[in-house]
C-alpha positions as CSV (number, residue, x, y, z in Angstrom):
1,M,94.2,108.4,130.9
2,D,94.8,109.1,127.2
3,Y,92.3,107.1,125.2
4,K,95.0,105.5,123.1
5,L,96.9,104.3,126.1
6,R,93.7,102.8,127.5
7,L,93.0,101.0,124.3
8,Y,96.5,99.9,123.6
9,K,96.8,98.3,127.0
10,D,94.8,95.3,125.8
11,Y,94.9,96.1,122.1
12,T,95.3,92.5,120.8
13,S,92.5,90.9,122.8
14,N,90.0,93.8,122.7
15,I,90.5,95.1,119.1
16,Q,92.6,92.9,116.9
17,A,91.3,89.5,118.1
18,R,87.8,90.6,118.8
19,D,86.4,89.4,115.5
20,R,89.1,86.9,114.5
21,K,91.5,84.6,116.3
22,I,95.1,85.3,115.8
23,E,96.7,82.1,114.5
24,V,100.4,81.9,114.2
25,S,100.0,79.0,111.9
26,K,98.6,81.4,109.3
27,F,101.5,83.8,109.4
28,D,103.3,81.9,106.6
29,R,100.4,82.7,104.3
30,Y,100.7,86.4,105.3
31,G,104.4,86.1,104.5
32,R,103.8,84.8,101.0
33,A,101.8,87.9,100.2
34,Y,104.6,90.2,101.5
35,D,107.1,88.3,99.3
36,W,105.1,89.9,96.5
37,Y,104.4,93.3,98.1
38,L,108.0,93.8,99.0
39,R,109.5,92.3,95.8
40,R,112.8,94.0,94.9
41,L,112.7,96.0,98.1
42,M,114.1,93.3,100.4
43,P,117.8,94.0,101.4
44,N,120.3,91.7,99.7
45,D,122.4,91.7,102.9
46,K,120.9,89.3,105.4
47,K,122.7,91.1,108.1
48,A,120.9,94.4,107.3
49,K,119.6,96.2,110.4
50,I,115.8,96.1,110.1
51,L,113.3,97.9,112.4
52,D,109.6,97.1,112.5
53,V,107.9,100.0,114.2
54,G,104.5,99.1,115.7
55,C,105.4,95.5,115.3
56,G,102.1,94.3,116.8
57,Y,102.1,90.6,117.4
58,G,105.0,89.9,115.2
59,R,104.0,88.8,111.7
60,I,106.5,91.0,109.9
61,L,109.2,89.9,112.4
62,Q,108.6,86.3,111.6
63,F,108.5,87.2,107.9
64,F,112.1,88.5,108.0
65,S,113.3,85.9,110.4
66,K,112.1,83.0,108.2
67,R,113.8,84.6,105.2
68,G,117.2,84.5,106.9
69,Y,117.5,88.1,108.2
70,S,119.5,88.0,111.5
71,D,119.3,91.6,112.8
72,V,115.6,92.5,113.1
73,T,114.1,94.5,115.9
74,G,110.4,95.1,116.8
75,V,109.0,98.1,118.8
76,D,105.5,98.5,120.0
77,L,103.7,100.6,122.7
78,S,101.2,97.9,123.7
79,P,102.5,95.6,126.5
80,E,100.0,92.9,125.4
81,Q,101.3,93.0,121.9
82,I,104.9,92.8,123.0
83,E,104.1,89.8,125.2
84,F,102.5,88.0,122.2
85,A,105.3,89.0,119.8
86,K,108.0,87.6,122.1
87,K,106.5,84.2,121.7
88,I,107.3,84.5,118.0
89,Y,110.5,86.5,117.9
90,P,112.7,87.5,120.9
91,N,114.1,90.9,119.9
92,V,111.1,93.1,120.7
93,I,111.0,96.3,122.8
94,Q,108.1,98.0,124.5
95,A,108.6,101.7,123.8
96,D,106.9,104.8,122.2
97,A,107.7,104.6,118.5
98,L,108.6,108.2,118.1
99,E,110.8,108.4,121.1
100,F,112.6,105.2,120.1
101,L,113.3,106.5,116.6
102,E,114.6,109.8,117.9
103,S,117.0,108.1,120.2
104,H,118.5,105.8,117.5
105,Q,120.1,108.0,114.8
106,E,121.5,106.5,111.6
107,Q,121.2,102.9,112.9
108,F,118.9,101.1,110.5
109,D,119.0,100.0,106.8
110,V,115.2,99.5,106.7
111,I,112.4,100.8,108.8
112,L,108.9,99.4,108.3
113,A,105.7,100.9,109.6
114,I,103.0,98.4,108.7
115,D,99.5,99.8,109.6
116,L,101.0,102.4,111.9
117,I,100.7,106.0,110.6
118,E,96.9,105.9,110.5
119,H,97.1,105.9,114.3
120,F,98.9,109.2,114.3
121,T,97.7,112.8,114.1
122,K,99.1,114.8,111.2
123,E,101.7,116.4,113.5
124,E,102.7,113.0,114.7
125,I,103.1,111.7,111.1
126,M,105.5,114.6,110.3
127,R,107.4,113.8,113.5
128,F,107.5,110.1,112.6
129,L,108.8,110.8,109.1
130,D,111.5,113.2,110.5
131,A,112.5,110.7,113.2
132,S,112.6,107.8,110.7
133,Y,114.8,109.8,108.4
134,Q,117.3,110.5,111.2
135,A,117.2,106.8,112.3
136,L,118.0,105.5,108.8
137,K,121.5,105.1,107.5
138,P,122.2,107.1,104.3
139,G,120.7,105.0,101.5
140,G,118.3,103.3,103.9
141,Q,114.6,102.9,103.1
142,L,111.4,103.6,104.9
143,I,108.4,101.3,104.0
144,I,104.9,102.3,105.1
145,Q,101.6,100.5,104.8
146,S,98.4,102.4,105.4
147,P,94.7,102.5,104.5
148,N,94.2,104.0,101.1
149,A,92.0,107.1,100.8
150,D,91.9,106.6,97.0
151,S,90.2,103.2,97.2
152,P,86.4,103.1,96.8
153,F,86.4,100.9,100.0
154,G,89.4,102.2,101.8
155,V,87.2,103.8,104.4
156,V,86.6,100.3,105.7
157,H,90.2,100.3,107.0
158,G,90.5,104.0,107.4
159,F,87.8,104.2,110.0
160,G,87.6,100.5,111.1
161,D,89.7,101.2,114.2
162,F,88.8,103.8,116.8
163,T,92.4,104.7,117.3
164,H,92.8,105.7,113.6
165,E,93.4,109.4,113.3
166,T,94.6,110.2,109.7
167,F,93.6,108.9,106.3
168,V,96.1,109.3,103.4
169,N,96.7,108.4,99.8
170,I,99.9,108.0,97.8
171,S,99.7,111.6,96.7
172,S,99.5,113.2,100.2
173,L,102.0,110.8,101.7
174,S,104.5,111.3,98.8
175,S,104.2,115.1,99.3
176,I,105.1,115.1,103.0
177,M,107.8,112.4,102.4
178,T,109.4,114.8,99.9
179,I,109.2,117.7,102.3
180,C,111.0,115.5,104.9
181,G,113.9,114.9,102.5
182,Y,113.1,111.4,101.1
183,T,113.7,110.5,97.5
184,G,112.8,107.4,95.4
185,I,109.2,107.4,96.5
186,E,106.9,104.8,95.0
187,G,103.5,103.4,95.8
188,R,102.3,99.8,95.6
189,E,99.0,98.1,95.8
190,T,98.4,95.2,98.3
191,G,95.6,93.3,96.7
192,P,95.5,89.6,95.8
193,T,98.8,87.9,94.9
194,P,99.5,85.3,92.2
195,F,100.4,82.4,94.5
196,G,98.3,79.2,94.3
197,I,95.3,78.5,92.2
198,I,92.7,80.4,94.3
199,S,95.0,83.3,94.8
200,F,95.7,83.4,91.1
201,I,92.0,83.5,90.3
202,R,91.5,86.3,92.8
203,W,94.5,88.2,91.2
204,I,92.9,87.9,87.7
205,L,89.5,89.0,89.0
206,W,91.2,92.0,90.8
207,K,92.8,93.0,87.5
208,F,89.3,93.2,86.0
209,I,87.9,95.2,88.9
210,R,90.9,97.5,88.8
211,F,90.3,98.1,85.1
212,M,86.7,99.1,85.9
213,I,87.9,101.5,88.6
214,V,90.2,103.1,86.0
215,V,87.3,103.4,83.6
216,Y,85.1,105.0,86.3
217,N,87.8,107.5,87.1
218,I,88.2,108.4,83.4
219,I,84.5,108.8,83.0
220,E,84.2,111.1,86.0
221,T,87.5,113.0,85.9
222,S,88.9,112.3,82.4
223,G,92.0,110.7,84.1
224,P,92.8,107.3,85.5
225,G,93.6,108.4,89.0
226,R,96.8,107.8,90.9
227,G,97.1,104.1,90.0
228,I,96.8,102.8,93.6
229,Y,93.3,101.4,94.1
230,T,93.5,98.7,96.8
231,Q,92.0,99.3,100.2
232,V,95.5,99.3,101.7
233,F,98.7,100.5,100.0
234,I,102.4,100.5,100.5
235,A,104.7,103.5,100.1
236,R,108.5,103.2,99.9
237,A,111.0,106.1,100.2
238,V,114.8,106.4,100.5
239,K,117.0,108.5,102.6
240,P,119.5,109.7,100.0
241,A,123.2,108.9,100.5
242,P,125.5,111.9,100.3
243,I,127.2,112.5,97.0
244,P,130.9,111.7,97.1
245,S,133.2,114.8,97.1
246,G,134.1,115.9,93.5
247,K,131.0,114.3,91.9
248,S,127.7,115.9,90.9
């Protein structure tokens, strides 16, 4: 048996919940952070078709559902994760992510891949980007979260899971997104967020640490780096809409 299939069979209990209990009651706190991370990226249309690829046990599904989005689908390969996710949100499908995307062309306004592409080989990442491009409607957006190779401590996430295959930063990911036809590419940090007193203090302290990382980069390389320094980062890209006839 392929080692990934062996591990994904009981991925939630053997890997994700090995060191910490998965508590649905804490999903709202997770959601508040993503209100910040996805600010100005959330669709205005609450009926937008949203796909969470590698949905895991359903945190992003709950995030969108609680914010009034009515057409959200989750896909994951792990039967255990799907079973768990169905307790949170009913519209989840057990399927291979790449095969699912390739069979649903131009159907989604937003595709999310939160903590997914690091599980792919480089060839699989290229296939994923191509398949997501085809599955998006013109003007749709792809949102990816992945461990950050630019972070001084990104290796903690990059190699913290035996099924992780590829470690990227915003530069390498932007390059291959461009090759695959995407535009409007931007990167975002996923550090502390300014919600609540403790979170606000952490946010301020992170600003100081971030400044010191910039100083370190300037001392070593004479430049500040790529501007994304958190252990995990988000990249967003758009499938361009066709230019109307007669316009340039």
